[in-house]
MOPAC internal coordinates of N, CA, C and O (Angstrom, degrees):
PM7 1SCF
backbone

  N    0.0000 0     0.00 0     0.00 0    0    0    0
  C    1.4534 1     0.00 0     0.00 0    1    0    0
  C    1.5419 1   109.58 1     0.00 0    2    1    0
  O    1.2310 1   121.01 1   -38.82 1    3    2    1
  N    1.3059 1   115.67 1   141.18 1    3    2    1
  C    1.4634 1   121.13 1  -176.46 1    5    3    2
  C    1.5262 1   111.20 1   -71.30 1    6    5    3
  O    1.2310 1   121.30 1   -30.87 1    7    6    5
  N    1.3080 1   115.12 1   149.13 1    7    6    5
  C    1.4573 1   120.81 1   174.38 1    9    7    6
  C    1.5314 1   108.03 1   -70.08 1   10    9    7
  O    1.2310 1   120.91 1   -39.75 1   11   10    9
  N    1.3192 1   115.86 1   140.25 1   11   10    9
  C    1.4625 1   121.00 1  -179.06 1   13   11   10
  C    1.5379 1   107.82 1  -109.36 1   14   13   11
  O    1.2310 1   121.01 1   -49.73 1   15   14   13
  N    1.3366 1   115.67 1   130.27 1   15   14   13
  C    1.4484 1   121.63 1  -178.33 1   17   15   14
  C    1.5332 1   110.37 1  -116.85 1   18   17   15
  O    1.2310 1   121.16 1   -31.86 1   19   18   17
  N    1.3211 1   115.39 1   148.14 1   19   18   17
  C    1.4450 1   119.82 1   173.71 1   21   19   18
  C    1.5298 1   107.32 1   -85.26 1   22   21   19
  O    1.2310 1   120.74 1   -17.69 1   23   22   21
  N    1.3138 1   116.18 1   162.31 1   23   22   21
  C    1.4658 1   120.81 1   177.29 1   25   23   22
  C    1.5294 1   109.94 1   -61.32 1   26   25   23
  O    1.2310 1   120.40 1   141.94 1   27   26   25
  N    1.3168 1   116.84 1   -38.06 1   27   26   25
  C    1.4586 1   121.95 1  -179.96 1   29   27   26
  C    1.5317 1   110.79 1   -63.20 1   30   29   27
  O    1.2310 1   120.13 1   141.62 1   31   30   29
  N    1.3188 1   117.36 1   -38.38 1   31   30   29
  C    1.4653 1   120.77 1   178.27 1   33   31   30
  C    1.5365 1   110.31 1   -64.81 1   34   33   31
  O    1.2310 1   120.58 1   135.22 1   35   34   33
  N    1.3126 1   116.49 1   -44.78 1   35   34   33
  C    1.4731 1   120.11 1  -179.38 1   37   35   34
  C    1.5392 1   110.78 1   -64.90 1   38   37   35
  O    1.2310 1   120.92 1   139.69 1   39   38   37
  N    1.3199 1   115.84 1   -40.31 1   39   38   37
  C    1.4642 1   120.18 1  -178.76 1   41   39   38
  C    1.5231 1   113.33 1   -60.84 1   42   41   39
  O    1.2310 1   120.17 1   155.81 1   43   42   41
  N    1.3221 1   117.29 1   -24.19 1   43   42   41
  C    1.4734 1   121.41 1   179.55 1   45   43   42
  C    1.5506 1   111.75 1   -72.90 1   46   45   43
  O    1.2310 1   120.35 1   160.81 1   47   46   45
  N    1.3148 1   116.93 1   -19.19 1   47   46   45
  C    1.4752 1   121.75 1  -178.93 1   49   47   46
  C    1.5313 1   108.17 1   -93.58 1   50   49   47
  O    1.2310 1   121.15 1  -108.94 1   51   50   49
  N    1.3139 1   115.41 1    71.06 1   51   50   49
  C    1.4708 1   120.26 1  -170.56 1   53   51   50
  C    1.5129 1   113.85 1  -128.25 1   54   53   51
  O    1.2310 1   120.69 1  -147.28 1   55   54   53
  N    1.3157 1   116.29 1    32.72 1   55   54   53
  C    1.4751 1   119.69 1  -179.75 1   57   55   54
  C    1.5379 1   109.86 1  -121.71 1   58   57   55
  O    1.2310 1   121.34 1   -10.94 1   59   58   57
  N    1.3208 1   115.03 1   169.06 1   59   58   57
  C    1.4606 1   119.71 1   178.13 1   61   59   58
  C    1.5223 1   112.81 1   -64.80 1   62   61   59
  O    1.2310 1   120.03 1   154.19 1   63   62   61
  N    1.3244 1   117.55 1   -25.81 1   63   62   61
  C    1.4471 1   121.05 1  -179.48 1   65   63   62
  C    1.5353 1   112.83 1   -97.73 1   66   65   63
  O    1.2310 1   120.42 1   179.96 1   67   66   65
  N    1.3131 1   116.80 1    -0.04 1   67   66   65
  C    1.4731 1   122.40 1   178.86 1   69   67   66
  C    1.5240 1   107.66 1  -156.30 1   70   69   67
  O    1.2310 1   120.98 1   -95.29 1   71   70   69
  N    1.3375 1   115.74 1    84.71 1   71   70   69
  C    1.4660 1   121.81 1  -170.33 1   73   71   70
  C    1.5423 1   111.34 1  -116.33 1   74   73   71
  O    1.2310 1   121.35 1   -69.41 1   75   74   73
  N    1.3329 1   115.03 1   110.59 1   75   74   73
  C    1.4577 1   121.51 1   175.89 1   77   75   74
  C    1.5150 1   108.95 1  -117.56 1   78   77   75
  O    1.2310 1   121.17 1   -23.47 1   79   78   77
  N    1.3347 1   115.36 1   156.53 1   79   78   77
  C    1.4490 1   118.56 1   166.85 1   81   79   78
  C    1.5172 1   110.80 1  -153.70 1   82   81   79
  O    1.2310 1   121.77 1    -6.51 1   83   82   81
  N    1.3278 1   114.22 1   173.49 1   83   82   81
  C    1.4689 1   122.44 1  -176.61 1   85   83   82
  C    1.5043 1   108.91 1  -115.55 1   86   85   83
  O    1.2310 1   121.40 1   -47.72 1   87   86   85
  N    1.3431 1   114.93 1   132.28 1   87   86   85
  C    1.4768 1   121.46 1   171.42 1   89   87   86
  C    1.5179 1   106.52 1  -133.61 1   90   89   87
  O    1.2310 1   121.02 1   -56.55 1   91   90   89
  N    1.3158 1   115.65 1   123.45 1   91   90   89
  C    1.4746 1   122.12 1  -178.87 1   93   91   90
  C    1.5269 1   111.88 1    50.87 1   94   93   91
  O    1.2310 1   121.13 1  -134.78 1   95   94   93
  N    1.3142 1   115.44 1    45.22 1   95   94   93
  C    1.4723 1   124.00 1   176.39 1   97   95   94
  C    1.5404 1   113.23 1    64.48 1   98   97   95
  O    1.2310 1   120.31 1  -161.90 1   99   98   97
  N    1.3205 1   117.01 1    18.10 1   99   98   97
  C    1.4571 1   122.51 1   173.11 1  101   99   98
  C    1.5126 1   107.59 1  -109.68 1  102  101   99
  O    1.2310 1   120.46 1   -35.20 1  103  102  101
  N    1.3221 1   116.73 1   144.80 1  103  102  101
  C    1.4681 1   122.63 1  -176.28 1  105  103  102
  C    1.5278 1   108.97 1  -104.03 1  106  105  103
  O    1.2310 1   121.97 1   -47.12 1  107  106  105
  N    1.3362 1   113.84 1   132.88 1  107  106  105
  C    1.4705 1   120.82 1  -179.03 1  109  107  106
  C    1.5261 1   109.70 1  -127.39 1  110  109  107
  O    1.2310 1   121.16 1   -41.74 1  111  110  109
  N    1.3519 1   115.39 1   138.26 1  111  110  109
  C    1.4622 1   121.50 1   172.57 1  113  111  110
  C    1.5200 1   105.89 1  -103.16 1  114  113  111
  O    1.2310 1   120.12 1   -78.31 1  115  114  113
  N    1.3087 1   117.38 1   101.69 1  115  114  113
  C    1.4636 1   121.70 1  -173.77 1  117  115  114
  C    1.5286 1   111.80 1  -104.51 1  118  117  115
  O    1.2310 1   120.14 1  -160.70 1  119  118  117
  N    1.2985 1   117.34 1    19.30 1  119  118  117
  C    1.4711 1   121.87 1  -178.22 1  121  119  118
  C    1.5337 1   110.78 1   -54.40 1  122  121  119
  O    1.2310 1   119.94 1   129.88 1  123  122  121
  N    1.3280 1   117.71 1   -50.12 1  123  122  121
  C    1.4634 1   122.01 1  -177.73 1  125  123  122
  C    1.5123 1   112.00 1   -69.13 1  126  125  123
  O    1.2310 1   119.81 1   150.48 1  127  126  125
  N    1.3113 1   117.97 1   -29.52 1  127  126  125
  C    1.4623 1   121.75 1  -176.99 1  129  127  126
  C    1.5161 1   113.71 1   -81.63 1  130  129  127
  O    1.2310 1   119.96 1   159.45 1  131  130  129
  N    1.3033 1   117.68 1   -20.55 1  131  130  129
  C    1.4695 1   122.28 1  -171.18 1  133  131  130
  C    1.5218 1   112.97 1   -51.82 1  134  133  131
  O    1.2310 1   119.54 1   137.56 1  135  134  133
  N    1.3095 1   118.49 1   -42.44 1  135  134  133
  C    1.4599 1   120.64 1  -178.03 1  137  135  134
  C    1.5249 1   111.95 1   -70.35 1  138  137  135
  O    1.2310 1   119.45 1   159.15 1  139  138  137
  N    1.3341 1   118.66 1   -20.85 1  139  138  137
  C    1.4577 1   122.93 1  -179.61 1  141  139  138
  C    1.5294 1   111.66 1   -91.31 1  142  141  139
  O    1.2310 1   119.74 1   168.22 1  143  142  141
  N    1.3163 1   118.10 1   -11.78 1  143  142  141
  C    1.4582 1   121.32 1  -175.32 1  145  143  142
  C    1.5193 1   111.27 1   -59.35 1  146  145  143
  O    1.2310 1   119.30 1   -55.51 1  147  146  145
  N    1.3144 1   118.94 1   124.49 1  147  146  145
  C    1.4659 1   122.42 1  -177.37 1  149  147  146
  C    1.5358 1   113.27 1   -60.07 1  150  149  147
  O    1.2310 1   120.56 1   151.94 1  151  150  149
  N    1.3160 1   116.54 1   -28.06 1  151  150  149
  C    1.4692 1   120.11 1   179.99 1  153  151  150
  C    1.5215 1   112.66 1   -86.94 1  154  153  151
  O    1.2310 1   120.18 1  -178.48 1  155  154  153
  N    1.3179 1   117.27 1     1.52 1  155  154  153
  C    1.4527 1   121.49 1   179.67 1  157  155  154
  C    1.5258 1   111.10 1    97.24 1  158  157  155
  O    1.2310 1   121.64 1   -26.82 1  159  158  157
  N    1.2955 1   114.46 1   153.18 1  159  158  157
  C    1.4690 1   120.05 1  -177.51 1  161  159  158
  C    1.5207 1   111.46 1   -77.06 1  162  161  159
  O    1.2310 1   119.68 1   152.21 1  163  162  161
  N    1.3209 1   118.22 1   -27.79 1  163  162  161
  C    1.4717 1   120.20 1  -175.90 1  165  163  162
  C    1.5233 1   112.77 1   -59.57 1  166  165  163
  O    1.2310 1   120.73 1   141.11 1  167  166  165
  N    1.3129 1   116.20 1   -38.89 1  167  166  165
  C    1.4837 1   118.98 1  -179.33 1  169  167  166
  C    1.5277 1   110.31 1   -65.95 1  170  169  167
  O    1.2310 1   120.45 1   144.23 1  171  170  169
  N    1.3174 1   116.74 1   -35.77 1  171  170  169
  C    1.4746 1   120.01 1   177.97 1  173  171  170
  C    1.5185 1   110.33 1   -69.25 1  174  173  171
  O    1.2310 1   120.89 1   133.96 1  175  174  173
  N    1.3265 1   115.91 1   -46.04 1  175  174  173
  C    1.4598 1   120.03 1  -178.30 1  177  175  174
  C    1.5350 1   111.85 1   -64.14 1  178  177  175
  O    1.2310 1   120.40 1   146.79 1  179  178  177
  N    1.3105 1   116.84 1   -33.21 1  179  178  177
  C    1.4602 1   119.73 1  -179.62 1  181  179  178
  C    1.5369 1   111.93 1   -69.95 1  182  181  179
  O    1.2310 1   120.52 1   160.82 1  183  182  181
  N    1.3244 1   116.60 1   -19.18 1  183  182  181
  C    1.4637 1   120.53 1   179.98 1  185  183  182
  C    1.5267 1   113.12 1  -108.69 1  186  185  183
  O    1.2310 1   120.22 1  -170.85 1  187  186  185
  N    1.2951 1   117.18 1     9.15 1  187  186  185
  C    1.4539 1   122.23 1  -177.49 1  189  187  186
  C    1.5254 1   112.00 1   -56.80 1  190  189  187
  O    1.2310 1   121.06 1   -44.09 1  191  190  189
  N    1.3193 1   115.58 1   135.91 1  191  190  189
  C    1.4528 1   121.17 1   176.93 1  193  191  190
  C    1.5292 1   113.98 1    82.11 1  194  193  191
  O    1.2310 1   120.16 1  -170.88 1  195  194  193
  N    1.3236 1   117.30 1     9.12 1  195  194  193
  C    1.4791 1   120.97 1  -175.19 1  197  195  194
  C    1.5230 1   112.08 1  -119.68 1  198  197  195
  O    1.2310 1   121.80 1   -12.51 1  199  198  197
  N    1.3226 1   114.16 1   167.49 1  199  198  197
  C    1.4632 1   121.25 1   170.73 1  201  199  198
  C    1.5238 1   106.73 1   -84.26 1  202  201  199
  O    1.2310 1   120.29 1   -65.76 1  203  202  201
  N    1.3020 1   117.05 1   114.24 1  203  202  201
  C    1.4791 1   121.89 1  -174.68 1  205  203  202
  C    1.5247 1   111.54 1  -111.01 1  206  205  203
  O    1.2310 1   119.88 1  -159.45 1  207  206  205
  N    1.3145 1   117.84 1    20.55 1  207  206  205
  C    1.4561 1   121.31 1  -175.81 1  209  207  206
  C    1.5177 1   112.14 1   -55.37 1  210  209  207
  O    1.2310 1   120.15 1   129.50 1  211  210  209
  N    1.3143 1   117.31 1   -50.50 1  211  210  209
  C    1.4679 1   119.97 1  -176.88 1  213  211  210
  C    1.5233 1   111.29 1   -62.35 1  214  213  211
  O    1.2310 1   120.02 1   134.51 1  215  214  213
  N    1.3159 1   117.57 1   -45.49 1  215  214  213
  C    1.4663 1   120.73 1   179.68 1  217  215  214
  C    1.5214 1   110.03 1   -63.46 1  218  217  215
  O    1.2310 1   120.25 1   138.09 1  219  218  217
  N    1.3163 1   117.13 1   -41.91 1  219  218  217
  C    1.4706 1   121.74 1  -179.76 1  221  219  218
  C    1.5212 1   110.58 1   -60.65 1  222  221  219
  O    1.2310 1   120.17 1   135.85 1  223  222  221
  N    1.3188 1   117.29 1   -44.15 1  223  222  221
  C    1.4625 1   121.00 1  -178.82 1  225  223  222
  C    1.5234 1   112.32 1   -74.51 1  226  225  223
  O    1.2310 1   120.21 1   145.13 1  227  226  225
  N    1.3179 1   117.20 1   -34.87 1  227  226  225
  C    1.4667 1   120.66 1   179.07 1  229  227  226
  C    1.5274 1   111.84 1   -62.60 1  230  229  227
  O    1.2310 1   120.37 1   147.22 1  231  230  229
  N    1.3074 1   116.90 1   -32.78 1  231  230  229
  C    1.4624 1   121.51 1   179.10 1  233  231  230
  C    1.5153 1   110.84 1   -69.22 1  234  233  231
  O    1.2310 1   120.54 1   147.26 1  235  234  233
  N    1.3185 1   116.58 1   -32.74 1  235  234  233
  C    1.4743 1   120.77 1  -178.31 1  237  235  234
  C    1.5144 1   112.32 1    79.21 1  238  237  235
  O    1.2310 1   120.37 1  -126.04 1  239  238  237
  N    1.3187 1   116.89 1    53.96 1  239  238  237
  C    1.4603 1   120.96 1  -178.23 1  241  239  238
  C    1.5361 1   111.83 1   -61.76 1  242  241  239
  O    1.2310 1   121.01 1   -32.64 1  243  242  241
  N    1.2978 1   115.68 1   147.36 1  243  242  241
  C    1.4633 1   122.49 1  -178.90 1  245  243  242
  C    1.5035 1   111.89 1   -72.86 1  246  245  243
  O    1.2310 1   120.76 1   -10.41 1  247  246  245
  N    1.3171 1   116.16 1   169.59 1  247  246  245
  C    1.4661 1   121.47 1   174.46 1  249  247  246
  C    1.5280 1   109.71 1   -62.16 1  250  249  247
  O    1.2310 1   120.75 1   141.24 1  251  250  249
  N    1.3184 1   116.17 1   -38.76 1  251  250  249
  C    1.4759 1   119.36 1   178.31 1  253  251  250
  C    1.5250 1   111.57 1   -60.57 1  254  253  251
  O    1.2310 1   120.62 1   137.92 1  255  254  253
  N    1.3320 1   116.43 1   -42.08 1  255  254  253
  C    1.4564 1   119.93 1   179.42 1  257  255  254
  C    1.5277 1   110.77 1   -63.03 1  258  257  255
  O    1.2310 1   120.79 1   139.75 1  259  258  257
  N    1.3251 1   116.09 1   -40.25 1  259  258  257
  C    1.4583 1   120.28 1   178.44 1  261  259  258
  C    1.5237 1   111.25 1   -65.74 1  262  261  259
  O    1.2310 1   120.39 1   143.25 1  263  262  261
  N    1.3149 1   116.87 1   -36.75 1  263  262  261
  C    1.4676 1   121.21 1   177.57 1  265  263  262
  C    1.5321 1   110.51 1   -67.00 1  266  265  263
  O    1.2310 1   120.63 1   137.65 1  267  266  265
  N    1.3376 1   116.41 1   -42.35 1  267  266  265
  C    1.4678 1   121.04 1   179.55 1  269  267  266
  C    1.5367 1   110.16 1   -61.01 1  270  269  267
  O    1.2310 1   120.47 1   141.79 1  271  270  269
  N    1.3291 1   116.71 1   -38.21 1  271  270  269
  C    1.4679 1   120.51 1  -179.46 1  273  271  270
  C    1.5094 1   112.95 1   -55.70 1  274  273  271
  O    1.2310 1   120.27 1   144.37 1  275  274  273
  N    1.3170 1   117.08 1   -35.63 1  275  274  273
  C    1.4726 1   120.83 1  -175.39 1  277  275  274
  C    1.5334 1   111.00 1   -59.59 1  278  277  275
  O    1.2310 1   119.89 1   151.22 1  279  278  277
  N    1.3140 1   117.82 1   -28.78 1  279  278  277
  C    1.4679 1   121.57 1   178.71 1  281  279  278
  C    1.5153 1   110.92 1   -63.47 1  282  281  279
  O    1.2310 1   120.35 1   154.57 1  283  282  281
  N    1.3450 1   116.93 1   -25.43 1  283  282  281
  C    1.4660 1   121.69 1  -173.81 1  285  283  282
  C    1.5354 1   112.60 1  -105.39 1  286  285  283
  O    1.2310 1   120.98 1  -172.76 1  287  286  285
  N    1.2992 1   115.73 1     7.24 1  287  286  285
  C    1.4785 1   121.70 1   179.22 1  289  287  286
  C    1.5196 1   109.00 1   -67.45 1  290  289  287
  O    1.2310 1   120.72 1   -49.81 1  291  290  289
  N    1.3460 1   116.24 1   130.19 1  291  290  289
  C    1.4694 1   120.35 1   179.06 1  293  291  290
  C    1.5309 1   112.19 1  -120.02 1  294  293  291
  O    1.2310 1   119.42 1   166.28 1  295  294  293
  N    1.3203 1   118.72 1   -13.72 1  295  294  293
  C    1.4538 1   119.07 1   178.91 1  297  295  294
  C    1.5174 1   112.79 1   164.02 1  298  297  295
  O    1.2310 1   121.79 1    13.31 1  299  298  297
  N    1.3217 1   114.18 1  -166.69 1  299  298  297
  C    1.4683 1   122.20 1  -177.28 1  301  299  298
  C    1.5160 1   109.83 1  -112.66 1  302  301  299
  O    1.2310 1   121.34 1   -28.78 1  303  302  301
  N    1.3063 1   115.04 1   151.22 1  303  302  301
  C    1.4624 1   121.03 1   172.84 1  305  303  302
  C    1.5312 1   106.77 1   -78.73 1  306  305  303
  O    1.2310 1   120.72 1   -41.52 1  307  306  305
  N    1.3493 1   116.23 1   138.48 1  307  306  305
  C    1.4559 1   118.90 1  -179.72 1  309  307  306
  C    1.5388 1   109.55 1   -57.00 1  310  309  307
  O    1.2310 1   121.18 1   -34.71 1  311  310  309
  N    1.3148 1   115.35 1   145.29 1  311  310  309
  C    1.4602 1   121.24 1  -173.14 1  313  311  310
  C    1.5277 1   113.37 1   -58.57 1  314  313  311
  O    1.2310 1   119.94 1   144.55 1  315  314  313
  N    1.3163 1   117.72 1   -35.45 1  315  314  313
  C    1.4740 1   119.34 1  -178.65 1  317  315  314
  C    1.5306 1   112.66 1   -67.10 1  318  317  315
  O    1.2310 1   120.20 1   162.04 1  319  318  317
  N    1.3474 1   117.22 1   -17.96 1  319  318  317
  C    1.4639 1   121.53 1   179.06 1  321  319  318
  C    1.5133 1   113.16 1   -99.32 1  322  321  319
  O    1.2310 1   120.38 1   179.51 1  323  322  321
  N    1.3494 1   116.88 1    -0.49 1  323  322  321
  C    1.4609 1   120.18 1  -179.73 1  325  323  322
  C    1.5327 1   110.57 1   -58.29 1  326  325  323
  O    1.2310 1   121.80 1   -38.78 1  327  326  325
  N    1.3025 1   114.15 1   141.22 1  327  326  325
  C    1.4546 1   120.07 1   174.50 1  329  327  326
  C    1.5213 1   108.27 1  -107.62 1  330  329  327
  O    1.2310 1   121.18 1   -37.90 1  331  330  329
  N    1.2944 1   115.35 1   142.10 1  331  330  329
  C    1.4693 1   120.13 1   178.70 1  333  331  330
  C    1.5070 1   107.55 1   -92.43 1  334  333  331
  O    1.2310 1   120.99 1   -90.11 1  335  334  333
  N    1.3114 1   115.71 1    89.89 1  335  334  333
  C    1.4544 1   120.55 1   179.87 1  337  335  334
  C    1.5257 1   108.72 1   -74.87 1  338  337  335
  O    1.2310 1   122.00 1   -27.55 1  339  338  337
  N    1.3168 1   113.78 1   152.45 1  339  338  337
  C    1.4575 1   118.05 1   175.38 1  341  339  338
  C    1.5120 1   110.00 1   -59.72 1  342  341  339
  O    1.2310 1   121.03 1   -20.70 1  343  342  341
  N    1.2828 1   115.63 1   159.30 1  343  342  341
  C    1.4734 1   120.94 1   177.79 1  345  343  342
  C    1.5157 1   108.08 1   -70.91 1  346  345  343
  O    1.2310 1   120.39 1   -56.99 1  347  346  345
  N    1.3315 1   116.86 1   123.01 1  347  346  345
  C    1.4362 1   120.60 1   179.95 1  349  347  346
  C    1.5149 1   109.51 1   -92.93 1  350  349  347
  O    1.2310 1   121.36 1   -34.59 1  351  350  349
  N    1.2986 1   115.01 1   145.41 1  351  350  349
  C    1.4469 1   121.38 1  -175.18 1  353  351  350
  C    1.5141 1   113.77 1   -78.08 1  354  353  351
  O    1.2310 1   119.67 1   169.57 1  355  354  353
  N    1.3038 1   118.23 1   -10.43 1  355  354  353
  C    1.4620 1   120.81 1   178.18 1  357  355  354
  C    1.5088 1   113.67 1    77.74 1  358  357  355
  O    1.2310 1   119.35 1  -169.92 1  359  358  357
  N    1.3092 1   118.84 1    10.08 1  359  358  357
  C    1.4579 1   121.79 1   177.78 1  361  359  358
  C    1.5134 1   108.52 1   -66.52 1  362  361  359
  O    1.2310 1   121.11 1   -50.38 1  363  362  361
  N    1.3175 1   115.48 1   129.62 1  363  362  361
  C    1.4400 1   120.12 1  -176.47 1  365  363  362
  C    1.5226 1   110.76 1  -115.26 1  366  365  363
  O    1.2310 1   120.86 1   -10.93 1  367  366  365
  N    1.3143 1   115.96 1   169.07 1  367  366  365
  C    1.4590 1   121.19 1  -177.98 1  369  367  366
  C    1.5183 1   111.08 1   -50.67 1  370  369  367
  O    1.2310 1   121.04 1   -49.07 1  371  370  369
  N    1.3265 1   115.62 1   130.93 1  371  370  369
  C    1.4562 1   121.42 1   176.71 1  373  371  370
  C    1.5141 1   115.21 1    85.17 1  374  373  371
  O    1.2310 1   119.17 1   176.24 1  375  374  373
  N    1.3130 1   119.19 1    -3.76 1  375  374  373
  C    1.4638 1   121.88 1  -178.97 1  377  375  374
  C    1.5219 1   110.36 1   -98.33 1  378  377  375
  O    1.2310 1   121.46 1   -29.20 1  379  378  377
  N    1.3056 1   114.81 1   150.80 1  379  378  377
  C    1.4426 1   122.20 1   174.64 1  381  379  378
  C    1.5159 1   108.63 1  -108.00 1  382  381  379
  O    1.2310 1   119.66 1   -32.13 1  383  382  381
  N    1.3338 1   118.26 1   147.87 1  383  382  381
  C    1.4679 1   119.48 1   179.51 1  385  383  382
  C    1.5088 1   110.70 1   -64.29 1  386  385  383
  O    1.2310 1   121.00 1   -33.99 1  387  386  385
  N    1.3291 1   115.70 1   146.01 1  387  386  385
  C    1.4691 1   121.71 1   177.45 1  389  387  386
  C    1.5165 1   109.76 1   -76.63 1  390  389  387
  O    1.2310 1   121.47 1   -24.05 1  391  390  389
  N    1.3196 1   114.80 1   155.95 1  391  390  389
  C    1.4658 1   120.40 1   175.86 1  393  391  390
  C    1.5221 1   107.99 1   -65.43 1  394  393  391
  O    1.2310 1   121.17 1   -31.03 1  395  394  393
  N    1.3191 1   115.38 1   148.97 1  395  394  393
  C    1.4626 1   121.25 1   176.86 1  397  395  394
  C    1.5150 1   109.28 1   -66.43 1  398  397  395
  O    1.2310 1   120.52 1   -41.03 1  399  398  397
  N    1.3144 1   116.61 1   138.97 1  399  398  397
  C    1.4472 1   120.91 1  -179.12 1  401  399  398
  C    1.5279 1   112.43 1   -80.81 1  402  401  399
  O    1.2310 1   119.93 1   159.80 1  403  402  401
  N    1.3400 1   117.73 1   -20.20 1  403  402  401
  C    1.4593 1   121.36 1  -179.41 1  405  403  402
  C    1.5099 1   111.98 1   -85.34 1  406  405  403
  O    1.2310 1   121.22 1     2.93 1  407  406  405
  N    1.3187 1   115.28 1  -177.07 1  407  406  405
  C    1.4712 1   119.97 1   176.53 1  409  407  406
  C    1.5079 1   109.18 1   -66.26 1  410  409  407
  O    1.2310 1   120.82 1   -45.58 1  411  410  409
  N    1.3081 1   116.04 1   134.42 1  411  410  409
  C    1.4544 1   119.15 1  -179.58 1  413  411  410
  C    1.5244 1   110.27 1   -99.43 1  414  413  411
  O    1.2310 1   121.34 1   -13.39 1  415  414  413
  N    1.3189 1   115.03 1   166.61 1  415  414  413
  C    1.4589 1   120.48 1   179.51 1  417  415  414
  C    1.5244 1   111.12 1   -62.12 1  418  417  415
  O    1.2310 1   120.14 1   154.05 1  419  418  417
  N    1.3189 1   117.34 1   -25.95 1  419  418  417
  C    1.4543 1   120.52 1  -179.97 1  421  419  418
  C    1.5320 1   111.43 1   -66.41 1  422  421  419
  O    1.2310 1   120.32 1   161.08 1  423  422  421
  N    1.3079 1   116.99 1   -18.92 1  423  422  421
  C    1.4719 1   120.75 1   176.29 1  425  423  422
  C    1.5254 1   110.37 1  -100.11 1  426  425  423
  O    1.2310 1   120.81 1   136.28 1  427  426  425
  N    1.3127 1   116.05 1   -43.72 1  427  426  425
  C    1.4761 1   120.21 1  -174.94 1  429  427  426
  C    1.5276 1   112.31 1   -65.70 1  430  429  427
  O    1.2310 1   119.85 1   131.83 1  431  430  429
  N    1.3246 1   117.89 1   -48.17 1  431  430  429
  C    1.4647 1   120.10 1  -176.00 1  433  431  430
  C    1.5391 1   113.56 1   -62.17 1  434  433  431
  O    1.2310 1   118.90 1   132.88 1  435  434  433
  N    1.3334 1   119.71 1   -47.12 1  435  434  433
  C    1.4685 1   118.46 1   177.65 1  437  435  434
  C    1.5335 1   112.08 1   -63.07 1  438  437  435
  O    1.2310 1   120.46 1   144.01 1  439  438  437
  N    1.3113 1   116.73 1   -35.99 1  439  438  437
  C    1.4667 1   120.08 1   178.69 1  441  439  438
  C    1.5253 1   110.35 1   -63.21 1  442  441  439
  O    1.2310 1   120.26 1   135.69 1  443  442  441
  N    1.3315 1   117.10 1   -44.31 1  443  442  441
  C    1.4546 1   120.49 1   177.86 1  445  443  442
  C    1.5388 1   111.05 1   -64.18 1  446  445  443
  O    1.2310 1   120.10 1   143.36 1  447  446  445
  N    1.3194 1   117.41 1   -36.64 1  447  446  445
  C    1.4623 1   120.45 1   177.73 1  449  447  446
  C    1.5164 1   111.38 1   -63.70 1  450  449  447
  O    1.2310 1   119.82 1   137.14 1  451  450  449
  N    1.3159 1   117.95 1   -42.86 1  451  450  449
  C    1.4770 1   122.83 1   178.70 1  453  451  450
  C    1.5221 1   109.68 1   -64.19 1  454  453  451
  O    1.2310 1   120.50 1   134.79 1  455  454  453
  N    1.3241 1   116.65 1   -45.21 1  455  454  453
  C    1.4741 1   120.13 1   179.32 1  457  455  454
  C    1.5276 1   110.00 1   -61.88 1  458  457  455
  O    1.2310 1   120.45 1   136.75 1  459  458  457
  N    1.3109 1   116.74 1   -43.25 1  459  458  457
  C    1.4643 1   120.71 1   178.32 1  461  459  458
  C    1.5070 1   112.22 1   -60.70 1  462  461  459
  O    1.2310 1   120.10 1   137.88 1  463  462  461
  N    1.3334 1   117.41 1   -42.12 1  463  462  461
  C    1.4763 1   121.78 1   178.29 1  465  463  462
  C    1.5121 1   111.59 1   -64.08 1  466  465  463
  O    1.2310 1   120.83 1   138.60 1  467  466  465
  N    1.3268 1   116.02 1   -41.40 1  467  466  465
  C    1.4672 1   119.49 1   179.27 1  469  467  466
  C    1.5279 1   111.38 1   -67.39 1  470  469  467
  O    1.2310 1   119.69 1   138.74 1  471  470  469
  N    1.3084 1   118.20 1   -41.26 1  471  470  469
  C    1.4604 1   120.98 1   177.14 1  473  471  470
  C    1.5214 1   109.86 1   -61.13 1  474  473  471
  O    1.2310 1   120.37 1   135.09 1  475  474  473
  N    1.3081 1   116.90 1   -44.91 1  475  474  473
  C    1.4591 1   120.12 1   179.74 1  477  475  474
  C    1.5299 1   110.23 1   -62.48 1  478  477  475
  O    1.2310 1   120.08 1   133.68 1  479  478  477
  N    1.3150 1   117.45 1   -46.32 1  479  478  477
  C    1.4667 1   121.18 1  -175.49 1  481  479  478
  C    1.5256 1   111.16 1   -65.33 1  482  481  479
  O    1.2310 1   119.65 1   131.99 1  483  482  481
  N    1.3090 1   118.27 1   -48.01 1  483  482  481
  C    1.4656 1   120.05 1  -171.85 1  485  483  482
  C    1.5332 1   114.38 1   -93.40 1  486  485  483
  O    1.2310 1   119.12 1   155.04 1  487  486  485
  N    1.2937 1   119.29 1   -24.96 1  487  486  485
  C    1.4601 1   120.81 1  -177.87 1  489  487  486
  C    1.5250 1   111.20 1  -102.27 1  490  489  487
  O    1.2310 1   120.69 1   119.33 1  491  490  489
  N    1.2961 1   116.29 1   -60.67 1  491  490  489
  C    1.4513 1   119.97 1  -174.29 1  493  491  490
  C    1.5359 1   112.17 1   -70.64 1  494  493  491
  O    1.2310 1   120.12 1   140.55 1  495  494  493
  N    1.3286 1   117.38 1   -39.45 1  495  494  493
  C    1.4671 1   120.68 1  -178.44 1  497  495  494
  C    1.5231 1   110.48 1   -67.81 1  498  497  495
  O    1.2310 1   119.99 1   144.35 1  499  498  497
  N    1.3497 1   117.62 1   -35.65 1  499  498  497
  C    1.4636 1   119.59 1  -179.85 1  501  499  498
  C    1.5248 1   111.82 1   -72.42 1  502  501  499
  O    1.2310 1   119.50 1   154.95 1  503  502  501
  N    1.3227 1   118.57 1   -25.05 1  503  502  501
  C    1.4524 1   122.35 1   177.26 1  505  503  502
  C    1.5218 1   112.43 1   -72.37 1  506  505  503
  O    1.2310 1   120.03 1   156.39 1  507  506  505
  N    1.3153 1   117.54 1   -23.61 1  507  506  505
  C    1.4638 1   122.61 1  -179.08 1  509  507  506
  C    1.5252 1   112.61 1   -80.85 1  510  509  507
  O    1.2310 1   118.66 1   166.64 1  511  510  509
  N    1.3085 1   120.17 1   -13.36 1  511  510  509
  C    1.4563 1   123.61 1  -176.26 1  513  511  510
  C    1.4825 1   111.81 1   -78.21 1  514  513  511
  O    1.2310 1   120.10 1   180.00 1  515  514  513

C-alpha cells in the first residue's frame, strides 16, 4: 500500500535539495530528476511543495514524461486534501485536437439558415398577399 502524505507534509519539501510536488493527487520526489528536466530545473524548483497538476497538463507532457514520473512516485495525497481538477483532454506535446464527433456548427448553422429562408418564403410571404 502506498504511503499517504498530508498537504502540509508535501509543502515542507520545497527546496532545491528536497523537491516534491503533487500531480493528480499523487506525490512525487523529483529532486534527483530536476537537473535532467528538459524545461530546466528552475521551473521545478519554483513549484516545489505544490500541487502542479494544472501546470503539468497545460504543458502537454508526452507519454515518455509520464512514464519517467513513475520512477519518482513516493505516495498519495491524503483524501481530504484531494483537489477536484477539471477533466483534462489528454492532449500531449505535438498532438492536435481531434475533430468533434457530433454535429458541428458548420452543419447546424447553414441548415438553420435554409429552414429560416423556407419558412419566410412559404409561410410569412404568403401571409402578406
